[in-house]
N, C-alpha and C positions, 0 to 999 in steps of 0.2 A: 502494499499499499504507500502510495506517494501523499506526501503531506508538502504541500508549497503554502509556507507563510507570507511568502513579498509579492506583495499586487502585483508588480512588473513585472515578476517571472511570470505569474499566472495570465497575467495578460500575453505578452508573449506566446506561451504554450498556446494560449486559444487562439490565435491571431493565427500561430504555424497550422494547428489543427485545422482552422476553418479553410487555409489556402490549401494546402497539402492534402485535406480530407482525409484525413487517418481520424478513427473513431473515438479514441480517447486522449486526454490530456499525457497522458504516460507513454502513450504509443507519439504523440507528437514532441515529449523531450528525448524520448529512444531516438528516436529520428533525427533530431537537432543535436545530439551527444553522437551517435556516429558517424553524421556528416562532419561533424567538427574534429574528431579521430582522423576520418580518412582525410580530411584537409593538410594536420597536424602532420599525418604519415607523408605526406605526399609534399613537404616542404622540405628545402635541402636545408642540410645543414650548413652551418657558418662554414666549414672547411670547403667544402663542396661550393659553394660560393665563391670564397677565393678564389680556388683553383679553376673555375670559371672565369673568374674576372682575370687574373693571369692570364691563362691561355689565351685571352681576346687580345690582354694588352700584349702578350710577347709577338701575336700573329702581325701585329698590327707596328711594331717596331722595325727603325729603319737599320739596316746591319749595312755598314760599309766592305764594299769587297776589298778584298786582298789579306793580308796577314794581321795579325792582331797586333797589338801595338805590346812594342816593347817597355820596360821598366824606364827606360829612359823619357822614352816619349810622354809615357803617363805622367813622370814627374814633373816635366816641364809643361806638360797641360794643367798640372794641379800648382805650378808656380815652386814646383822644388827645386 
């Protein structure tokens, strides 16, 4: 048995019950919770988002042709 004391929660559940044509408030709440859990499971983790951004940035990076810089050339660029 589900007891809803918060009027806003009850109103939201009743609204969903009508819009989704489910028979009870409990069914509406179950539907909302199942959808929210599915949405949370589908979200990318922070590490996955960082990896995707990194791949995108690296794909746009301009890489000069030729040999890599020597230590002396790097030092010159950094004012060393």
